[in-house]
N, C-alpha and C positions, 0 to 999 in steps of 0.2 A: 504494500500500500504506500502510495506517495505521501510525503509530508503534507499535512492539511493546514492551511492558513485561513482563519476565519476572522471576520471583523471583531475587534475586541471592544466591548462596552463594559467597563468595570462596574461591578456591583458596589464596590466601595472605592472612593476616590483615592484612598491611601495605598491601594495595592500597586506594587511595581513602581512606586514613586518614592521620593525622599522628601522628608520635611526640611524646612530651612535649618532646624537645629542639627539634623543629620548631615546636611551639606556642610555646615560650618564645622562640624566635628570631623569631616574628612571621609564620610561614607560615599560609596559609589555603587550603582547598580551593576550586578554581574549579568543580569538578564533584563531586557527592557519590557517584557510582557507581551511582545508582539512578533519579534523576528528571531532568527538564529544568530544574530550578531554576537561575536565574542565566544562562540562555541563551535566545536567540531567533533567528529567521531574520535574515540580514543585510538582507533587503529587505522583511521583514514584522515585525509587532510580537509575533508569537507564535512558538512553536517549530514547525518544519515538520511537517506531518502525514504526510509520506512521506520516504523517502530516508535516514533515520537510524534506527538500531536500538540500543536499550539491552539488552545481554545479557551475563550472567556478569561483571558489573562492567566491561564495556567499552562504549565509545560508537563505533559502527561506521557508516561511510559505505557505503551500498549501491551496488553497481556499476550503471552506466548507460552502458556502452560508451564510457567515457572522456569523456563530454560535460561541459563545464565549467558547474557550477551549473544543470544542466538537469533535475535530479530533485528532491531536497529543497532544494538550494541551500546556500550557506555558512551557518554559524551563528556568532553573535558573543555576547560577554558583554553583559549588560544594563548593565554599568558601564563607564566609561572608566578607563584607567590611565595613569600618568605616569612614575614611576620605580619599577622593580621588577626582581625576579628571577622568571622564569617557567620552570617545568619541566613538560614533557608527555611521557609515555611513548607511543610509537607503534609499530605493526607494519604492514608493508606486504605486499601480495600481489604476485605476479609482474606486472611491467609497470605498477605503480601510480604514480599522480601525485597529490600533495596538498600541503598546506602549513599552517604556523602563521603567521598574520599578526598584526601589531601596529601601533599608530598607524593603525588602520583608521577611515575615515570612511564609514559605511554610506550616507550621503546623496550621496556623490560619483558613484557609478555606479548609476543607476536602470534602466539597460537590461540587455542580456544580459551574461552572463559574471560573473566573480567581483567581489566588493567590493574596494576599492582600499586597499592598505596595504603596509608593508614585510613581506617574506615570508621565513621560514625554509623553504627548499625541502625537501619530502619527495618522494623519487623513487627508483624502481628504475633506477639508472643503467645497468645492464647490458641492460635490456629495454625502456626507454622512449625514444623518439626525441628527446625534449626535451633529454636529456643531451648530445647532440651539437650542439645549436643554441646561440644566444647567443655569448658571447665568452669564450674561455679557461676554459670550465667554469662560467660564472656562472649556469647553470641546473641544476647537479648537486646532489646531496644535501648539505644544509647551507648552500648558497649563500644570500647575500642576493639573491634571485631577480632575474636579468637585470641585476645591478649588480656584485656582488663574488663571485668564486669562493672556495670553501673551501680552506684550507691543511691538507692531510692528511699532512704530512711527519713529524709527531710519531710516534715509535715506539710511543707509547701509544694511538694512534688505532685504533679498532676499530668495526666495524659488524656486527650480527647480522642476516643476511639472512632468517633464519627466525623470529626471536623479537622481543621488544620492545627498543627503544632509547629513549634519553632525549634529547630536544631541550631545550636550555636557552638562554634569551635573557636577557641582563642589560642593563638600560637605566638609566643614571645620568646624567640631564641629556641632553646630546647624544652621550654616549659609549655605544656599543652593542657587545656581544659575542655571538657565537654559539658554543655549545659542543655537542658531540655525545658522549654517554656520558662526560661530565666533562672532555673535552679541548677546549681552545679552538681553533676552526677559522677564525675571522675576527673582526676588530674594525674599527670605523669610527666616524667622528664626523659627526653630522648638522649641518645649518645651517652648512656650510662651503662654500667655493668648490669644493673637490675633490668633495664629495658632490653638489652641484648640477650639476657638469659630468658626473658619471656618469649622473645622472637625465636630463640633456639628450640623451644618446645611448642611452637605453633606451626600452622600450615605455611608460614612465610619463611621457614628456616632455610630454604634453598635459594631464596632471592637475595642477592648481594646487597649489603648496606641498607636493608629494609628499614624505612622510617627515619633514617639518620641523614638524609640528604639536606643540603642547605636550603633548597627550594624545590617546588614542584607544582604541577597542575592541580586544579580542583576538579573533581569528577562527580557526576550524577550517574548512578548505576542502573543499568537495564538488567534486571534479574528475571525477566519474563512475567512479572506481575504488574497490575495497574497501580501506579502511584502518581500523585499529583504534586507539582512543585510550583511555588510562586515566591515573590518578595525575596529574591536571591541578591544579597548585597554584602559588600565587604568594606572594611576600613583597614587600610594598611598601616602598620606600625613601624616607626623608625626603630632601628637597632637601639634598644634602650640604653641610654647612658645614665649612670647613677645621678640622682638629683644632687646639685652642688651643695645643698645645705647639709648633706649627710656628714660632711667633715667639719661642720660648725656646731657650736653648743646650742644655738637656737634652732627652732623648727619652723617649717612653713605650713600653715593651716588655712582654714576657711571659717569665717564667721557665718553662722546659720542665717543671720539677718539678710545676707546677700540674696536669699531665695524667698524673701517675704512676699513678693508680688507675682511669683509664678503660680501656676495651677496648684491651688491648695491641696487638692486630693492627691496630686502626684509630686508634691514639693520635695518630700524626703527622697523618693526614688530619683527625681531629677538631680537633687543635690549630690547623692552618692554616685550617680553615673558621671556627673561632671568631675567630682573629686577623683574617681578612678581614672578618667581620661587624662586629668592633669597630673596624675601620679602624686596626689596630695593625700596625706594619711591622718590629718587631725581636723576635727570639727568641733567648734564651740556650739553647743546645742541650744537652739531656740525652742520656746514652749509650743510653737505651732508644729514642730517636728515631734516633740515628746511632751505632752501636756503636763502641767504642774500636778494634776491629780492622778497621774499614771500609777498603776499598781506595780508591785515587784514583777509580776508575770509579764505585763506589758513592757516593762523596762528590759527584761531579759530578752524578749523578742526583738526589741529595738537594737540592743547591743549585738545580737546575732546577725541582724541585717547589716549593721555597720561592718562587722567582722567579715562578712561574706564579700565585702568590697575592699577589705584591707584598711578600714577607717577606724579610728579611735575617737570617741567623744571625750575630750579632755577637760571640759568645763561646761557650765550652764550659764545662759544669760545672753544679753542683759535682761535682768528681771527688775521691774519697777516696784518699789516698796513704799507704801504710804501709811502703813499701820504696823504695830508690833506683830499682829497676827500674820500679816503678809511676810514679815521677816522670818517668823517661825516656819511658815509654810515653805519658804525658799530654802532654808537650811535643811529641813526634813527631806525636801525634794532632792537636793544635792546628795544627801546621805543615801537615799534610796537608789539614785542613779549611780552612785559609786565614784563620784569625782571629789576632788579636794579644792576646786576653784569655783567660786561664784562671781560672776560679773554682775554687779548690782547697781541700782540707782536709788538710794534711800533718801527720804526727806532728811534734812539736816538735823532735825530734832531727834531722829532715830539713831544717830551715830553711836551714842552711848549704849543703846540696846544691841546694835550690831557688834560693838566691842565685846559685850557680854557673850553673845552667841559664838563669836569667833573663838573665844576662850573655851567655851563649852564643847564645840564641835571640832576644834583644831583644824580649821580650814583657812585658806587664803580668800580674802574678799577684795575684789578689784572694782573700784568705782569707775564706771564708764563716764568719760567726760563728753560734753555735748556741743562745745563751740558757742558762737555768738547767737545762734538761733534760740537757745534755751539758757539764758544767763543764770537762771536760778537752779540749773541742773549741772553744776560743776563744769563751767565753760572751758577750762584748760587745766593743764597739769599743775600749775602753781596753785590754783584754787583747790584742787584735790589735796595737794600736799599740806596746805595751810589748815585744812579741815581734819586731816588724819595724823599729822606728825606727832601728836601727843597721845595717840591711841595705840592699841596693840600693834606691834610691827607686822602682823599678818593682815592688816588692813592697808591697802594701797590703791593702785589705780590700774585700769585698762587704758593705756596710753593710745588714744585714737589720734594718730599723727595728722590726719586731715583736719579734724575739728580743732586741734591745738594750733595748727597753722592758720586757720581762718580766724582764730581769736588773737592773731598778731604775735603768736609765740613761735619759738624755734624748736621743733621736736628733737633735733639732734642735741641741742644744749639741754633740753629738759630731760632727755633720756640719761644723759650724763649726770645731771644735777640730782635727779630723784631716783636713781637706779635702784636703791634699796627698797623702794616701794612700787616698782613697776613689775606687776605679776602677769600681765597680758598686754599684747599690743595688737591694735587694729591698723592694718596698713591700707592706705589708699592715697590718691593724689588729688590735688585741688588746683584751681587756676589762679588763686590769689590769696593774700594774707589778710583779707577783711571778710566781712559777712557776704560781700558780693561774689566771693570766690565760690566755685561749684566743683562737684566731683567729676573727675575724668579718669581715664585709664592711667595706671602707674606708668610714669615716664613722659606723660604729656603735660604735666603741671609744673608747679614751682618747687616742689620738695626735692631736696638734694639727697637722692637715694644712695649714691656712693658714700657720702659722708655719714648717712644714717647707718648703713651696714657696717662701716668701720667702727661706728660708735657701739653697735651691738657687740662686736668683738672686744672692743676696749673695755666695756662695762661687764663683760662676761655673762650677758643675758642668756639664760638657758630655758626660757619659756617659748611660747608659740607666737609667731608673727602671722596673724590671721587676716587674710584679705576680706575686707568688708566693702564689696563693690556696690556703689550706689548710683551708677549711671545706667539709665535705660533698664530699670529693674524688672520690667516685664519680659525683657529679652536680653539678659545679661551675659550670654554665653561667650560671645566673641570678646567682650571686654574682660571677662575673667581670664580667658586664655592669653590675651595680650598682656594683662597685668602680671599674672604668674610668670609668664615667659620673661618679661622685662626684669622683674625682681630677681629671678634666678640668674639671668645673664649678668646683672650687677654683682651678685654674690660671686659668680665665677670669675669675673674680670677684675675684681678687687682683692682676690686672694693674694 
């Protein structure tokens, strides 16, 4: 049967397209939803003339009684890939077998059967016999086929037997992860003794250098069963260079307030996705991500979600406190969350009570300064210092260098002057040293970041420098990337 092309009228506008956030993050479509562009047969230089059908925005394998690569055969990308995040939506029929392969070398197997590469197994476990073969489930859905079984123990694991699911493969150097519908189900490291031992006891033992190549094609498998694919997209990753702050005492993080104006229902997921993309691992927790009345169980789920993205919640706030009861609530909240830093904004008459609570809970309390817009809310570092210098030394400041600058102060000098009471830092840039100044991407304003980073080293600051990006807060993603990139480039270039 010849390849069939039908007019594509998408049922949902998002299918086979990229959002502006995805484009900004570097995602590209591997399949346009309409043509065979970018793909060819694994063993031929053109797209197969039979066995594959493009219809209604899906790319379908036609059934051939379960025969492996006996009809149209596997298809592969015309390009090779090295470090990447790959997402593929798929839907299986009853008893179906297929797979998404990577690090494929189409030249390895010129004979019968499938092309050779690492495989994210796609299988109807309940109705296909291969699920019961192999070792401990290493041929079941989501497995690294014939090598590593999936871990489905997460309570968030799900699989839609009747609808589309998302296979996700993350490759960063030798480290690889498989995710199904956003839940990590396995991870492994290539080019290791352990990986090579697994290969030696698998069906791939006779293929040279299996799974260890520096790059390879991506493959969709024809195993003779009907399977549907769509929304095939990839984000290539640069060979990851260690973040420059790893050799510093201070850390780079993100203030949760940065995400105050994005979709509230998805705000935490958006924030964690951005942090993961930016290779940032510290988050100051805002209450719209973890409410003040959260139970220990909710907090445990929250921390697990952060951990799945390699993120640590290092403090809470800013939290505004207008009564003693609100101070009590904030300290109890921080204790339940398991952090030792509260970023707070108390009324001035509550400072003696905050002093009492700091002694009781043994936590650091950092007063967030607010610049000239809120002169009664600690406008600059000097004002915080004057209010806390005679209190417990665990009461200090969150030095917001943008607000400090807009109140006519020098954040470099203030960091040096008040270093003993600086427990947290919010980094941003502004256009001027008065109230008329406004927030811009780091590097575009008036703050002297080379001098500031040198001051961080000089003072021995060992806390977090958290980006609080306040420009275009409904769509902050490009600004976040530019700001983190600039800040890290200054770290690197002032070493």
